[in-house]
Backbone as a ProteinNet text record, in pm:
[ID]
protein_1_A
[PRIMARY]
TTLAINEISQMCGYPSLQYFYSVFKKEYVTTPKEYRDQHSEALL
[TERTIARY]
82.5	0	87	31.2	102.8	53.7	-34	-82	33.5	24.6	124.2	108.4	217.5	215	119.3	114	21	-124.7	-153.9	-289.6	-324.8	-230.2	-251.9	-279.4	-200.5	-219.9	-356.7	-401.3	-533.7	-643.5	-628.9	-729.4	-740.9	-630.7	-629.9	-677	-700.1	-755.2	-654.1	-528.1	-428.1	-444.9	-433	-455.6	-347.2	-228.6	-120.4	-22.9	50.3	151.3	262.4	299.2	404.8	365.7	240.5	194.7	195.8	150.8	154.3	297.6	392.1	532	580.5	546.7	596.1	536.7	407.9	344.3	402.4	417.8	471.4	613.6	696.1	835.9	846.8	759.3	760.1	726.1	634.6	591	689.1	739.9	820.7	969.4	1009.1	1148.4	1209.7	1128.8	1171.9	1063.9	1096.1	994.7	908.6	790.9	707.2	778.8	854	925.9	1033.3	1110.9	1214.5	1151.3	1040.5	969.5	923.6	865.1	817.8	934.4	1043.6	1160.4	1217.2	1229.4	1285	1194.9	1064.6	973.3	938.9	952	926.7	1042.8	1163.7	1279.1	1260.5	1200.9	1180.2	1080.9	993.7	893.8	945.5	1058.9	1111.8	1177.6
-119.2	0	125.6	230.5	358.3	449.5	398.8	477.6	508.5	622.2	656.8	561.8	535.7	441.7	489.3	619.7	669	647.1	654.2	625.9	478.7	391.1	247.6	219.4	280.1	255.9	305	418.7	470.7	379.2	332.9	245.3	112.9	68.6	-56.7	-37.4	87.6	114.2	133.2	152.6	175.6	316.2	329.9	460.1	563.4	516.7	610.4	544	627	576.1	504.3	557.6	496.5	354.6	336.5	203.6	107.7	154.5	73	27.8	121.3	87.6	-18.9	-5.4	-101.9	-240.6	-247.8	-377	-438	-356.8	-403.5	-456.4	-380	-419.8	-547.4	-563.3	-684.9	-807.1	-791.4	-902.1	-929.8	-825.2	-842.1	-813.4	-771.4	-742.4	-637.9	-545	-433.3	-326.3	-206.2	-100.7	-110.1	-50.1	-51.1	9.1	117	179.7	87.1	24.6	-68	-186.3	-236.5	-347.2	-307	-190	-140.4	-124	-65.3	-44.6	-177.6	-275.1	-405.3	-478.1	-471.3	-545.9	-473.6	-344.4	-272.9	-293.5	-312.9	-341.4	-474.9	-570.5	-702.8	-697.7	-599.6	-589	-517.6	-449.6	-374	-461.5
0	0	0	-50.5	-50.6	61.7	146.1	259.5	354.2	419.2	520.7	639.2	708	819.8	929	953.1	1055.2	1012.5	882.8	834.7	857.1	831.8	852.2	999.2	1087.5	1231	1276.6	1225.3	1260.6	1207.3	1083.9	1023.6	1099.1	1157.5	1233.5	1377.5	1416.6	1549.1	1659.8	1626.3	1730.6	1787.8	1920.3	1983.4	1953.5	1914.8	1881.9	1785.9	1715.6	1622.8	1699.1	1814.4	1895.1	1938.5	1976.4	2017.3	1898.5	1782.9	1661.6	1632.3	1639.3	1615.2	1712.7	1841.3	1939.9	1916.7	1884	1856.2	1728.6	1625.5	1498.2	1516.7	1587.5	1605.2	1687.7	1785.3	1866.5	1780.4	1687	1601.2	1487	1422.3	1301.5	1320.3	1439	1473.2	1379.1	1336	1252.5	1260.6	1223	1225	1099.1	1101.4	981.2	859.6	879.9	768.4	713.1	801.2	754.9	681.1	733.5	669.3	529.5	518.5	388.6	292.1	338.6	252.8	203.2	291.8	254.1	154.9	176.2	90.4	-38.5	-41.1	-166.6	-263.5	-211	-297	-367.7	-298.7	-357.1	-473.3	-472.7	-578.7	-702.2	-691	-804.9	-907.5
[MASK]
++++++++++++++++++++++++++++++++++++++++++++

């Protein structure tokens, strides 16, 4: 998706961007931005 990370966190119902980042990093061991950067390179 091309949505901003803060838009995604709001759409998913997270109360804050910081909380979304902490939950995401705990699950994927990377930040949402790093995850997006790594996976968008694979699509090029």
